[in-house]
C-alpha positions in Angstrom: 0.0 0.0 0.0 1.2 3.5 -0.7 1.7 5.9 2.1 -0.9 8.7 2.3 -0.1 11.3 -0.2 -1.2 14.3 1.9 1.9 15.2 3.9 1.4 18.4 5.8 -0.6 21.6 5.8 0.8 25.1 5.5 -1.1 28.0 7.1 -2.8 30.5 4.8 -1.4 33.9 4.7 -3.5 36.8 3.3 -1.7 39.3 1.2 -2.4 42.8 2.5 -4.1 45.2 0.2 -2.1 48.3 -0.4 -4.2 51.3 -1.3 -1.2 53.1 -2.8 -0.6 50.4 -5.4 -2.9 50.1 -8.4 -4.7 46.8 -8.9 -4.2 44.7 -12.0 -6.8 42.8 -14.0 -7.2 39.1 -14.7 -9.6 38.4 -17.6 -11.2 34.9 -17.6 -12.8 33.6 -20.8 -14.4 30.4 -22.0 -11.7 28.7 -24.2 -14.3 27.3 -26.6 -16.7 30.3 -27.0 -14.4 33.2 -26.1 -17.2 34.5 -23.8 -16.3 36.0 -20.3 -16.8 33.6 -17.4 -18.6 35.3 -14.5 -18.1 34.1 -10.9 -14.8 32.4 -11.5 -12.5 32.4 -8.4 -9.1 34.0 -9.0 -6.3 33.2 -6.6 -2.9 34.9 -6.3 -0.4 32.1 -5.4 3.1 32.3 -3.9 5.2 29.4 -5.2 7.5 27.6 -2.8 10.0 24.8 -3.5 9.0 22.3 -0.8 5.6 21.2 -2.2 3.0 20.1 0.3 0.2 18.1 -1.3 -3.5 18.5 -0.9 -3.5 22.2 0.2 -3.4 25.6 -1.5 -1.1 28.2 -0.1 -2.5 31.5 -1.3 -1.1 35.0 -0.6 -4.5 36.5 -1.4 -8.0 35.2 -0.8 -10.0 34.2 -3.9 -11.6 37.0 -5.8 -14.7 36.5 -8.0 -14.8 37.7 -11.6 -17.6 40.1 -12.6 -20.0 40.0 -15.5 -17.2 40.9 -17.8 -15.1 38.0 -16.5 -12.7 40.4 -14.8 -11.1 40.2 -11.3 -8.7 42.8 -9.8 -5.8 41.7 -7.7 -3.3 43.9 -5.8 0.2 43.7 -7.4 3.2 42.0 -5.9 5.4 44.1 -3.7 9.0 43.6 -2.5 7.8 42.1 0.8 4.6 40.4 -0.4 5.0 38.4 -3.7 3.0 36.0 -5.7 3.9 34.6 -9.1 0.9 32.5 -10.2 -2.8 32.8 -10.6 -5.0 29.7 -10.3 -8.5 30.2 -11.6 -11.4 27.9 -10.8 -15.1 28.0 -12.0 -18.0 25.6 -11.8 -18.1 23.4 -14.9 -14.6 24.2 -16.0 -11.2 22.7 -15.4 -8.8 24.8 -13.2 -6.2 26.8 -15.0 -2.8 28.2 -13.9 -0.9 31.1 -15.3 2.7 32.1 -14.4 3.6 35.7 -14.7 4.9 38.7 -12.8 1.8 40.9 -12.2 1.9 44.3 -13.8 -0.9 46.9 -13.2 -0.9 48.1 -16.8 -0.9 44.6 -18.4 -4.1 42.6 -18.1 -3.7 38.8 -18.0 -6.1 36.6 -20.0 -6.8 33.1 -18.7 -8.7 30.5 -20.7 -10.9 27.9 -19.0 -11.8 24.7 -20.7 -15.2 23.0 -20.0 -14.9 19.8 -18.0 -14.7 16.7 -20.1 -13.5 13.2 -19.0 -10.0 12.4 -20.1 -9.2 8.7 -20.3 -5.7 7.4 -19.8 -4.1 4.0 -19.8 -0.8 4.0 -17.9 1.9 1.5 -19.0 5.4 0.6 -17.6 8.5 0.8 -19.8 7.8 -2.6 -21.3 4.2 -1.7 -22.2 2.6 -3.7 -19.3 -0.3 -1.9 -17.5 0.4 -0.1 -14.2 -2.4 -0.6 -11.7 -3.0 1.2 -8.4 -0.8 4.2 -9.3 -1.7 7.7 -8.2 -2.3 10.1 -11.1 -2.3 13.8 -10.2 -2.6 17.0 -12.2 -0.7 19.9 -10.7 -0.9 23.6 -11.7 2.0 25.9 -11.1 4.9 24.0 -12.5 4.4 21.3 -9.9 4.8 23.5 -6.9 1.1 23.8 -6.2 -1.3 21.1 -5.0 -3.3 18.7 -7.2 -6.3 20.3 -9.0 -7.6 16.8 -9.6 -6.3 13.2 -9.0 -7.3 9.6 -9.3 -5.8 6.1 -9.0 -5.4 3.7 -11.9 -7.4 0.5 -12.0 -5.7 -3.0 -12.1 -5.4 -2.6 -15.9 -3.8 0.8 -15.8 -6.9 2.7 -16.7 -8.0 6.0 -15.2 -10.3 8.9 -15.9 -9.4 12.5 -15.0 -12.5 14.7 -14.8 -11.2 18.2 -14.4 -8.2 18.9 -16.6 -7.6 21.7 -19.0 -5.6 22.0 -22.2 -2.2 23.6 -22.7 -1.3 23.5 -26.4 -1.7 19.9 -27.6 -1.5 18.2 -24.2 -2.8 18.0 -20.7 -0.1 19.8 -18.7 1.5 18.6 -15.5 0.0 15.0 -15.3 2.3 13.0 -13.0 2.3 9.5 -11.4 3.3 8.3 -7.9 3.9 4.7 -7.2 6.3 2.1 -5.9 7.9 1.4 -9.3 7.4 4.6 -11.4 9.4 7.8 -11.7 7.5 10.9 -10.6 7.9 13.1 -13.7 5.4 14.6 -16.1 3.7 12.3 -18.5 2.9 12.9 -22.2 -0.9 13.0 -22.6 -2.5 14.3 -25.8 -5.6 16.3 -24.9 -7.8 15.5 -27.9 -6.8 11.8 -27.9 -7.6 11.4 -24.2 -11.0 13.0 -24.7 -12.0 11.1 -27.8 -10.7 7.6 -26.7 -8.1 6.2 -24.4 -4.6 7.6 -24.5 -1.8 5.2 -23.7 1.2 6.8 -22.0 4.4 5.4 -20.5 5.7 6.0 -16.9 9.4 5.8 -16.6 10.9 3.2 -14.1 11.3 4.5 -10.6 11.9 3.4 -7.0 11.1 4.2 -3.4 13.6 5.5 -0.8 13.3 5.2 3.0 15.5 7.2 5.3 15.9 9.4 8.4 17.0 13.0 9.0 19.3 13.7 12.0 20.7 16.8 13.5 24.5 17.3 14.0 24.3 15.4 17.3 22.5 12.5 15.7 19.0 13.3 17.1 16.0 12.7 14.7 14.4 15.8 13.3 10.6 16.0 12.8 8.7 18.2 10.3 11.5 18.5 7.8 10.9 18.4 4.1 13.1 16.0 2.1 12.9 15.9 -1.7 14.2 16.5 -5.1 13.9 19.6 -7.2 14.6 18.1 -10.6 11.1 17.2 -11.6 9.2 20.1 -10.0 6.4 18.0 -8.7 8.7 16.4 -6.3 9.2 13.8 -5.0 8.9 15.3 -1.5 8.1 14.0 2.0 7.9 15.3 5.5 9.7 13.6 8.4 7.7 12.1 11.2 8.4 12.4 15.0 11.3 9.9 14.6 12.8 11.8 11.7 11.8 9.1 9.2 10.7 9.8 5.6 9.6 7.8 2.6 10.0 9.1 -1.0 8.3 7.7 -4.1 9.2 8.3 -7.7 13.0 8.6 -7.6 15.5 7.1 -10.1 15.7 3.3 -9.9 19.5 3.0 -9.1 21.0 6.3 -8.0 19.4 9.5 -6.7 21.7 12.3 -7.7 20.7 14.9 -5.2 18.4 15.3 -2.2 17.4 18.7 -0.7 16.5 19.1 3.0 14.3 22.1 3.8 12.0 23.5 6.4 8.3 23.7 5.6 8.6 27.3 4.5 10.9 26.1 1.7 14.2 27.4 3.2 17.1 25.1 2.3 18.9 23.5 5.3 21.3 21.2 3.4 21.8 19.3 0.2 23.1 15.8 -0.1 24.8 14.5 -3.3 24.3 10.8 -4.5 22.2 8.2 -2.8 22.2 4.5 -3.5 18.6 3.3 -4.0 17.5 0.3 -2.2 19.4 1.4 1.0 18.1 3.2 4.1 19.5 6.7 3.6 20.8 8.5 6.7 20.9 12.3 6.3 22.8 14.0 9.1 22.8 17.7 9.1 26.2 19.4 9.7 26.3 23.0 11.1 27.0 25.7 8.5 28.0 23.2 5.8 26.6 22.6 2.3 26.8 19.0 1.3 27.5 15.8 3.2 30.1 15.9 5.9 32.3 12.8 6.1 34.9 13.1 8.8 37.8 10.8 9.6 41.1 9.5 8.3 40.8 8.3 4.8 42.0 5.1 3.1 42.5 4.7 -0.7 40.5 2.0 -2.5 41.5 1.6 -6.1 39.2 0.0 -8.7 40.3 -1.2 -12.1 38.4 -2.6 -15.0 39.3 -4.8 -18.0 37.0 -5.8 -20.9 37.4 -8.8 -23.1 36.9 -8.0 -26.8 35.2 -4.9 -28.1 34.9 -1.9 -25.8 32.4 1.0 -25.8 33.8 4.0 -23.9 34.4 4.2 -20.1 32.9 1.9 -17.5 30.9 3.4 -14.6 32.0 2.5 -11.1 29.6 2.9 -8.1 30.7 2.6 -4.5 28.4 3.1 -1.6 28.4 3.0 2.2 26.2 0.1 3.3 25.4 1.9 6.6 24.3 5.4 5.4 23.5 4.9 1.7 26.0 7.5 0.7 27.3 6.9 -2.8 30.3 7.9 -5.0 30.4 7.4 -8.7 33.2 7.7 -11.2 33.9 6.6 -14.8 37.0 4.5 -15.5 38.6 4.1 -19.0 38.9 0.4 -19.9 42.3 -0.9 -18.8 42.8 1.9 -16.2 41.7 2.4 -12.6 40.1 5.1 -10.4 40.8 5.8 -6.7 38.3 6.5 -3.9 39.4 8.1 -0.7 37.2 6.7 2.0 36.6 7.0 5.7 36.4 3.8 7.8 33.4 1.7 7.0 32.0 -1.1 4.8 31.4 -0.4 1.1 29.9 -2.2 -1.7 31.2 -1.8 -5.3 29.5 -2.2 -8.6 30.9 -1.7 -12.2 29.0 -1.4 -15.5 25.3 -0.6 -16.1 24.1 3.0 -15.8 23.0 3.2 -19.4 26.2 1.7 -20.9 26.4 -1.6 -22.9 28.4 -3.2 -20.1 26.7 -5.7 -17.8 26.2 -4.6 -14.2 28.7 -6.6 -12.0 28.9 -6.6 -8.2 32.4 -6.8 -6.7 31.1 -7.5 -3.2 31.5 -5.8 0.1 34.8 -4.4 1.3 35.8 -3.2 4.7 38.0 0.0 4.6 40.0 1.5 7.5 43.4 2.8 8.5 44.4 -0.5 10.0 43.8 -2.3 6.7 45.8 0.1 4.5 45.1 0.9 0.9 43.3 -1.7 -1.2 42.9 -2.6 -4.9 40.0 -4.3 -6.8 40.1 -5.6 -10.3 37.2 -6.6 -12.5 37.0 -8.2 -16.0 33.9 -7.7 -18.0 32.6 -9.5 -21.1 32.7 -7.9 -24.5 30.2 -5.4 -25.8 27.9 -7.1 -28.3 26.3 -5.2 -31.2 22.9 -6.5 -32.3 20.6 -5.8 -35.2 17.0 -4.6 -34.5 14.2 -5.4 -36.9 10.9 -3.9 -35.9 7.7 -4.5 -37.8 4.8 -2.1 -38.3 6.6 1.1 -37.5 4.4 3.2 -39.7 6.0 6.6 -40.3 8.2 6.6 -37.2 11.8 7.5 -37.8 13.3 6.2 -34.6 12.8 3.8 -31.7 13.1 4.6 -28.0 14.8 1.8 -26.0 14.0 2.0 -22.2 15.7 -0.1 -19.6 14.6 -1.1 -16.1 17.4 1.1 -14.7 15.7 4.1 -16.2 18.3 4.5 -19.0 16.8 5.6 -22.3 18.3 5.2 -25.8 17.0 7.3 -28.7 17.9 5.2 -31.7 17.2 6.4 -35.3 16.4 3.7 -37.9 19.1 3.1 -40.4 16.4 2.2 -42.9 12.6 1.7 -43.1 11.6 -0.9 -45.8 8.3 -2.6 -46.7 8.0 -6.1 -45.5 7.1 -8.4 -48.4 5.1 -10.9 -46.2 2.9 -8.4 -44.4 3.1 -5.2 -46.5 3.9 -3.3 -43.3 6.9 -1.0 -42.7 9.9 -2.6 -41.1 12.4 -0.4 -39.2 16.0 -1.6 -39.1 18.9 -0.6 -36.8 22.0 -2.3 -38.2 24.1 -2.4 -35.1 23.1 -1.4 -31.6 25.2 -2.1 -28.5 23.0 -3.4 -25.7 23.6 -5.6 -22.7 21.4 -8.5 -21.5 18.2 -7.5 -19.7 14.6 -6.6 -20.3 13.8 -3.6 -22.5 10.8 -1.6 -23.6 10.6 -0.5 -27.2 8.6 2.6 -28.1 8.0 4.4 -31.4 8.4 8.1 -32.1 7.2 10.6 -33.2 5.3 11.6 -30.1 1.8 11.7 -31.6 2.3 8.0 -32.4 4.2 7.0 -29.3 3.3 3.3 -29.3 4.6 0.2 -27.5 6.4 -2.5 -29.4 7.0 -6.0 -28.1 9.6 -5.8 -25.3 13.0 -7.5 -25.6 14.2 -10.1 -23.2 17.9 -10.9 -23.4 19.1 -13.7 -21.2 22.6 -13.4 -19.7 25.4 -14.3 -22.1 22.8 -14.4 -25.0 24.4 -14.9 -28.4 21.4 -13.7 -30.3 22.5 -11.1 -32.8 19.1 -10.2 -34.5 16.3 -8.9 -32.2 12.8 -8.8 -33.7 9.6 -7.2 -32.5 6.5 -5.5 -33.8 4.0 -2.8 -32.7 1.3 -3.9 -30.4 -2.4 -3.4 -31.5 
């Protein structure tokens, strides 16, 4: 079961009206008819960077539009700012607009009538994703959901209050155990006329704890990631614990620790997913503090046969989840300077054609002296892709369970004599063993192909698949 998505509440703060400042106008119109919308509620919103789900944080109470569809808001000032409007009206989907308010520049907001939008959520292989939260955020992800739902066991869901931004429904995002929380591609017209299939990138969950400099747990602290706007974010409980959904499957590059007003307390680089992460705040220090005498651990990599660039090396502390990552040219080595502890080492993977290989756990400390590890990997194998029924697509997207994504153009597209369908061909593609999802571009025909399953040490050189119905 997913943890509850509502994490905390922020108190509402009313923006004081300043009589010496002229008001500025927001014009609200029906996106279909162009007619003004009377009685719409216009909010001025102050955006923060530690999102708290399920609550609006307004700097000004909602103001209704008049018969001309106009509401007047006081402009931002140096000590009282807001940067978004959110507009709601009965029978319409909410709409958000980002701008710096100016009293002499009216802002026009279009509201789209509410229509059901049907979506089918698939994983990177094209399999349905059931029991995943789908939310629609307005305000670049730093505002709460305007509507949300949960996919059924077959990945289906209907969103009832979503507007249109260009060709798509903007700011639709998933939250679940195995998906990355990032915005989804959802075509507005296709979702309203039928069922729009969209892919959620692979993701993972992270559990951890936040401690102060003395090692005591900290409650009511926001922990999250800025990269994807919508989060992921969580708030620590009374024991300092947090749980984040929607991070990268293998490595989280950066975590931010903030108070609930959005003020940054610290940033932590690199976390190994699948580990309990301990975030210990250090006074007046940016980044993770690792104190103690260091010992050198050298890691070298050899490859049999053909090579394909450098090999990634991951090393992480099994106690805290702290991770270091470097790339080593084949035949050379890299050195990590480590404080005393137990570390696990892995080479390969991370979107390269080299197989992921664990080198085991290694205890490091001054009494053990410097150490050296050597690994030999198998050769990179180049394989031919032949994909049937590609239509007018010019490329294929190959997605791995680790979240790596390869954008591969076809070398040629030919008509298949047996079926009369177009066959896309990639002459030579370097790919390790594993399970892969195949997707066609361009975006308006972003469709799943049969996934590829390559067993370890597979000698298969021609990989075939076709578009699913």
